[in-house]
C-alpha positions as CSV (number, residue, x, y, z in Angstrom):
1,M,4.8,27.2,75.5
2,P,5.0,23.9,73.7
3,S,4.6,20.7,75.7
4,T,7.3,18.2,75.9
5,K,5.1,15.9,73.7
6,Q,4.9,18.6,70.9
7,I,8.6,19.1,71.3
8,L,9.4,15.5,70.9
9,A,7.2,15.3,67.7
10,V,9.0,17.9,66.2
11,L,12.5,16.5,66.9
12,A,11.2,13.2,65.6
13,F,10.1,14.8,62.3
14,A,13.3,16.9,61.8
15,P,15.5,14.2,60.6
16,F,13.0,13.3,57.8
17,V,13.0,17.0,56.7
18,M,16.8,17.1,57.0
19,N,17.1,13.9,54.9
20,A,14.9,15.2,52.2
21,Q,17.0,18.4,52.1
22,K,20.0,16.2,51.9
23,D,18.8,14.3,49.2
24,V,18.0,17.3,47.0
25,V,21.6,18.8,47.8
26,S,23.2,15.5,47.0
27,A,21.2,15.2,43.8
28,F,22.5,18.5,42.8
29,N,26.0,17.9,43.4
30,A,25.9,14.5,41.7
31,N,24.3,16.3,38.7
32,M,27.1,18.7,38.7
33,D,29.6,16.0,38.8
34,G,28.1,14.6,35.8
35,D,27.1,11.3,37.8
36,Y,23.4,11.4,36.6
37,L,22.3,8.0,37.5
38,K,23.4,8.8,41.1
39,A,21.6,12.1,40.8
40,V,18.5,10.4,39.8
41,E,18.8,8.0,42.6
42,Y,18.8,11.0,45.2
43,I,16.1,13.2,43.5
44,D,13.7,10.4,43.1
45,K,14.0,9.6,46.8
46,A,13.5,13.3,47.6
47,I,10.5,13.6,45.4
48,E,8.6,11.1,47.6
49,D,8.9,13.3,50.5
50,P,5.9,15.4,51.1
51,K,7.7,18.4,52.1
52,A,10.2,18.3,49.2
53,N,7.6,17.7,46.5
54,I,5.9,20.7,46.9
55,K,9.0,22.8,46.2
56,E,9.7,24.2,42.8
57,K,13.4,23.5,43.2
58,T,12.9,19.9,43.7
59,W,10.9,19.5,40.5
60,R,13.4,21.7,38.5
61,Y,16.3,19.7,39.6
62,R,14.6,16.6,38.7
63,G,13.7,17.9,35.3
64,N,17.2,19.1,34.7
65,I,18.8,15.8,35.9
66,Y,16.6,13.7,33.7
67,T,17.3,15.9,30.7
68,N,21.1,15.6,31.3
69,L,20.8,11.8,31.4
70,A,18.7,11.7,28.4
71,S,21.4,13.6,26.4
72,D,23.9,10.7,27.3
73,S,22.8,7.9,24.8
74,A,24.3,5.2,26.9
75,L,22.6,6.3,30.0
76,Y,19.4,7.0,28.2
77,A,19.2,3.4,27.1
78,Q,19.4,2.5,30.8
79,V,16.6,4.9,31.8
80,P,14.3,5.0,28.5
81,D,11.4,7.1,30.3
82,A,13.9,9.9,31.2
83,L,12.4,12.3,28.8
84,E,9.0,11.6,29.9
85,K,10.0,12.1,33.5
86,A,11.8,15.4,32.8
87,A,8.7,16.7,31.1
88,I,6.4,15.8,34.0
89,S,8.9,17.2,36.4
90,L,9.5,20.7,34.5
91,S,5.9,20.9,34.0
92,K,5.3,20.5,37.9
93,A,8.0,23.0,38.5
94,E,6.3,25.5,36.3
95,E,3.1,24.9,38.2
96,L,4.6,25.5,41.4
97,D,6.7,28.6,40.3
98,L,3.7,31.0,40.8
99,K,6.1,34.2,40.2
100,G,8.0,32.8,37.2
101,R,11.5,33.3,39.0
102,Y,12.9,30.2,37.3
103,E,11.3,30.3,33.9
104,V,14.5,31.0,32.2
105,E,16.2,27.9,33.6
106,R,13.2,25.6,33.1
107,R,12.8,26.7,29.5
108,A,16.2,25.8,28.6
109,D,15.8,22.3,29.7
110,V,12.4,22.1,28.0
111,A,13.8,23.2,24.8
112,R,16.7,20.8,25.2
113,G,14.4,17.7,26.1
114,A,12.1,18.4,23.1
115,T,15.0,18.4,20.8
116,I,16.3,15.1,22.3
117,A,12.9,13.6,22.1
118,G,12.4,14.5,18.4
119,Q,15.9,12.8,17.6
120,A,15.1,9.9,19.6
121,G,11.7,9.4,17.9
122,I,13.5,9.6,14.6
123,S,15.8,6.8,15.7
124,Y,13.0,4.5,17.0
125,F,11.0,5.2,13.9
126,N,14.0,4.2,11.7
127,G,14.4,1.1,13.7
128,G,10.9,0.1,13.2
129,V,9.8,0.6,16.9
130,Y,6.8,2.7,15.9
131,G,5.0,2.8,19.2
132,R,8.0,4.2,21.3
133,A,8.7,6.7,18.4
134,G,5.1,7.8,18.7
135,E,5.4,8.4,22.5
136,L,8.7,10.2,21.8
137,F,7.2,12.4,19.3
138,S,4.3,13.3,21.7
139,T,6.7,14.2,24.4
140,A,8.5,16.4,21.9
141,A,5.1,18.2,21.1
142,E,4.3,18.3,24.8
143,M,7.6,19.8,25.8
144,T,7.5,22.4,22.8
145,Q,3.8,23.4,24.0
146,M,5.4,24.2,27.3
147,L,7.4,27.0,25.7
148,G,4.2,28.4,24.2
149,A,4.6,26.8,20.8
150,V,3.1,24.1,18.7
151,D,5.2,21.5,16.9
152,T,2.7,20.4,14.5
153,M,5.2,18.1,12.6
154,A,6.0,16.3,15.9
155,V,2.3,15.7,16.7
156,F,1.7,14.5,12.9
157,N,4.7,12.3,13.4
158,S,3.4,10.7,16.6
159,A,0.0,10.0,14.9
160,L,1.7,8.4,11.9
161,C,3.8,6.2,14.3
162,F,0.9,5.3,16.4
163,E,-1.2,4.3,13.4
164,K,1.9,2.2,12.3
165,A,2.1,0.7,15.6
166,G,-1.6,-0.3,15.6
167,Q,-2.6,2.1,18.4
168,N,-5.5,3.4,16.8
169,E,-7.0,5.6,19.5
170,K,-3.8,7.5,20.1
171,A,-3.3,7.8,16.3
172,I,-6.9,9.4,15.9
173,E,-6.4,11.7,18.8
174,Q,-3.2,13.0,17.4
175,Y,-4.3,13.3,13.9
176,M,-7.3,15.4,15.1
177,V,-4.8,17.6,17.1
178,C,-3.3,18.3,13.6
179,G,-6.7,19.1,12.4
180,T,-7.5,21.6,15.0
181,Y,-4.1,23.6,14.1
182,G,-4.9,23.3,10.3
183,Y,-1.9,21.0,9.7
184,Q,-1.8,18.5,6.9
185,V,-5.7,19.2,6.3
186,P,-7.8,17.9,5.0
187,E,-5.5,14.6,4.7
188,V,-5.4,14.0,8.6
189,F,-9.3,13.7,8.5
190,L,-8.9,11.1,5.7
191,F,-6.4,9.3,7.6
192,V,-8.8,9.1,10.6
193,A,-11.6,7.9,8.3
194,N,-9.4,5.2,7.0
195,I,-8.4,4.1,10.6
196,H,-12.1,3.6,11.4
197,K,-12.9,2.0,8.0
198,T,-10.0,-0.5,8.3
199,A,-11.2,-1.4,11.7
200,G,-14.5,-2.1,10.3
201,D,-16.4,0.9,11.7
202,T,-17.9,2.7,8.7
203,A,-20.3,4.5,10.7
204,Q,-17.4,6.3,12.6
205,A,-15.5,6.8,9.4
206,L,-18.5,8.5,7.8
207,T,-18.8,10.7,10.7
208,A,-15.3,11.8,10.4
209,L,-15.7,12.6,6.7
210,Q,-19.0,14.4,7.2
211,N,-17.6,16.6,10.0
212,A,-14.5,17.3,8.0
213,R,-16.7,18.2,5.0
214,K,-18.1,21.1,7.1
215,D,-15.0,22.8,6.9
216,F,-13.8,21.6,3.7
217,P,-17.2,21.4,1.5
218,R,-15.3,21.3,-2.0
219,E,-12.4,18.9,-1.1
220,Q,-12.7,16.2,-3.7
221,A,-10.8,13.7,-1.5
222,L,-13.2,13.9,1.2
223,I,-16.3,13.7,-0.9
224,I,-14.8,10.7,-3.0
225,E,-13.8,8.8,0.3
226,E,-17.4,9.2,1.5
227,L,-18.7,8.0,-1.7
228,N,-16.5,5.0,-1.8
229,I,-17.8,4.0,1.6
230,Y,-21.4,4.0,0.1
231,L,-20.5,2.3,-3.0
232,V,-18.4,-0.5,-1.2
233,A,-21.4,-1.0,1.2
234,G,-23.7,-1.0,-1.9
235,N,-25.7,1.9,-0.6
236,F,-26.1,3.6,-4.0
237,E,-29.4,5.0,-3.2
238,L,-28.1,6.6,-0.1
239,A,-25.1,7.9,-1.8
240,K,-27.2,9.4,-4.4
241,E,-29.5,11.1,-1.9
242,N,-26.6,12.5,0.0
243,L,-25.1,13.9,-3.1
244,M,-28.2,15.2,-4.6
245,L,-28.8,17.2,-1.4
246,A,-25.2,18.4,-1.4
247,A,-25.5,19.3,-4.9
248,E,-28.7,21.4,-4.5
249,Q,-27.3,23.2,-1.4
250,D,-23.9,24.0,-3.4
251,P,-24.9,23.8,-7.2
252,S,-21.4,25.5,-8.3
253,N,-19.5,22.8,-6.9
254,E,-18.3,20.5,-9.8
255,I,-17.1,17.9,-7.5
256,L,-20.5,17.2,-6.1
257,W,-21.9,16.9,-9.7
258,F,-19.1,14.6,-10.5
259,S,-19.7,12.5,-7.7
260,L,-23.3,12.4,-8.3
261,G,-22.7,11.4,-11.9
262,S,-20.5,8.4,-10.5
263,V,-23.3,7.3,-8.4
264,Y,-25.7,7.4,-11.3
265,D,-23.1,5.4,-13.2
266,N,-23.1,2.6,-10.8
267,L,-26.9,2.6,-10.8
268,G,-26.9,2.2,-14.5
269,M,-28.7,5.4,-14.9
270,Q,-26.7,6.7,-17.7
271,D,-28.8,9.6,-18.8
272,E,-28.7,11.0,-15.4
273,A,-25.1,10.4,-15.3
274,V,-24.2,12.2,-18.5
275,D,-26.4,15.3,-17.4
276,A,-24.4,15.2,-13.9
277,Y,-21.2,15.1,-15.6
278,S,-21.9,17.7,-18.2
279,K,-22.9,19.8,-15.1
280,S,-19.6,19.4,-13.6
281,L,-17.8,20.3,-16.9
282,A,-19.9,23.4,-17.3
283,I,-18.4,24.6,-14.0
284,K,-14.9,23.4,-14.6
285,A,-14.1,22.4,-18.2
286,D,-10.7,21.0,-17.4
287,Y,-11.8,18.7,-14.8
288,F,-10.0,15.5,-15.4
289,D,-12.2,13.0,-13.5
290,A,-15.4,14.4,-15.2
291,N,-14.0,14.4,-18.5
292,Y,-12.6,10.9,-18.1
293,N,-15.8,9.2,-16.6
294,L,-18.0,11.0,-19.3
295,G,-15.6,9.8,-22.1
296,A,-15.5,6.2,-20.5
297,L,-19.3,6.0,-20.4
298,Y,-19.7,6.9,-24.1
299,F,-16.7,4.5,-24.8
300,N,-18.4,1.7,-23.0
301,K,-21.7,2.4,-24.8
302,A,-20.0,2.3,-28.0
303,V,-18.2,-1.0,-27.3
304,Q,-21.5,-2.4,-26.3
305,M,-23.0,-1.3,-29.6
306,V,-20.3,-2.8,-31.8
307,N,-20.6,-6.1,-29.6
308,E,-24.3,-6.2,-30.2
309,A,-23.6,-5.7,-34.0
310,N,-21.1,-8.6,-33.9
311,D,-23.5,-10.9,-32.2
312,M,-26.2,-10.0,-35.0
313,W,-23.9,-11.3,-37.8
314,S,-24.8,-14.4,-39.6
315,P,-23.8,-15.8,-43.1
316,K,-27.6,-16.2,-43.4
317,M,-28.8,-12.6,-42.5
318,S,-31.5,-11.1,-44.1
319,K,-31.2,-7.7,-45.6
320,T,-33.2,-6.2,-43.0
321,D,-31.0,-7.6,-40.3
322,A,-28.0,-6.6,-42.3
323,A,-29.3,-3.0,-42.4
324,K,-29.9,-3.1,-38.7
325,Q,-26.3,-4.4,-38.1
326,K,-24.9,-1.7,-40.1
327,E,-26.9,0.8,-38.6
328,L,-25.6,-0.4,-35.1
329,E,-22.1,-0.4,-36.3
330,E,-22.4,3.0,-37.5
331,A,-23.9,4.3,-34.3
332,G,-21.3,2.5,-32.2
333,K,-18.5,4.2,-34.4
334,A,-20.3,7.8,-33.7
335,M,-20.6,7.0,-30.1
336,F,-16.6,6.4,-30.1
337,S,-16.4,10.0,-31.7
338,T,-18.7,11.3,-29.1
339,A,-16.3,10.0,-26.3
340,L,-13.1,11.3,-28.1
341,P,-13.1,14.9,-27.0
342,F,-13.8,14.1,-23.3
343,L,-11.0,11.6,-23.3
344,E,-8.7,14.2,-25.1
345,N,-9.7,16.7,-22.6
346,A,-8.7,14.3,-19.9
347,L,-5.2,13.6,-21.3
348,A,-4.7,17.5,-21.7
349,V,-4.8,17.4,-18.0
350,D,-2.8,14.3,-17.3
351,A,-0.7,13.4,-20.2
352,D,0.6,10.2,-18.6
353,D,-2.6,8.7,-17.5
354,R,-2.5,5.1,-18.9
355,E,-6.1,4.3,-18.9
356,T,-6.9,7.5,-20.9
357,L,-4.2,6.6,-23.4
358,R,-5.5,3.0,-23.9
359,S,-9.1,4.1,-24.4
360,L,-7.8,6.8,-26.9
361,R,-5.6,4.3,-28.6
362,D,-8.7,1.9,-29.3
363,I,-10.9,4.9,-30.3
364,Y,-8.2,6.2,-32.8
365,A,-7.8,2.6,-34.4
366,R,-11.6,2.2,-34.7
367,V,-12.2,5.6,-36.3
368,G,-9.4,5.5,-38.7
369,M,-7.1,7.9,-37.2
370,D,-4.0,6.0,-37.6
371,E,-1.3,8.7,-37.0
372,K,-2.9,9.5,-33.7
373,M,-3.1,5.8,-32.8
374,L,0.6,5.3,-33.4
375,E,1.4,8.4,-31.5
376,V,-0.6,7.1,-28.4
377,S,0.9,3.7,-28.7
378,A,4.4,5.0,-28.7
379,K,3.6,7.2,-25.6
380,L,2.1,4.2,-24.0
381,K,5.4,2.1,-24.5
382,T,7.4,4.9,-22.6
383,L,5.3,4.5,-19.8
384,E,4.9,0.7,-19.4
């Protein structure tokens, strides 16, 4: 038989239990009446009670109430974190519903909340409030995940918004989630590398690129971005070693040979550059970048020869010097002709590339192909 003290303790505790239950009922009724702010007041009071907050029903009601509130734009403006609270509540309710008895009710609110969060994210993005937009897209993605699906677009949008808001850690985290699901790859890895690079952390940028290249070894954008980091840092030798190793491991990869040729170009190792570009074109004859770079290399050599010939000119030149000048001019003209097919091949791939068109215009003029020169000139006018 319980003691008087025990009976008094139970009686003293009973009002708190009854009050919590009353708050839950009051929240339910206010919610049914459409008085969502009042419902929030009651349910948040109930959720603080240790007896009420271990019940699935309390959290499910709370999730429903906050979702309803968020569906009213005027009320949502007063309680801007309503969707986040709805998501937390519905997740907690799911955790407590061990037998899944109320799954259907929860899923309806989760789906509705995800839609509202996505729409609100768009509104904030359009208004330039990128950080808040990122949070809402994240909430939309989290709620969709509660339905057993993955909204990769919402994850990507959140990453983009966080990046625009300067919240780099959140942006990187969300971009990497996209990468995990194969969404917008390999671009998302480039975005991650660029965030690190912009922040001045080239070591992390290189790590991100190198990790991405394990899955996308032939992706030109990743290779070129890695190469650019080396080139900007002036680490040409490191770039050369890195690419030589990669090319040896994957000799049929035209992108690696092109990139190696570009490094040789920057090191002034023209013969090695020509060899690397040629290997790239042997694998892929219509590779624009390799055609353009090899054509540009020959073009620049031709210009250098012509300039040297011009520098030799003097009204008092000896016959020997005049012969050397003439020989150099002819060699320059021949070099222009050597460059010509590579630049024409590049143009066949990208007919609107201005730099290719300008180079071809100059070559056609120098080698006496006037009709071609006029044709290219006319094309350039339409683009400029």
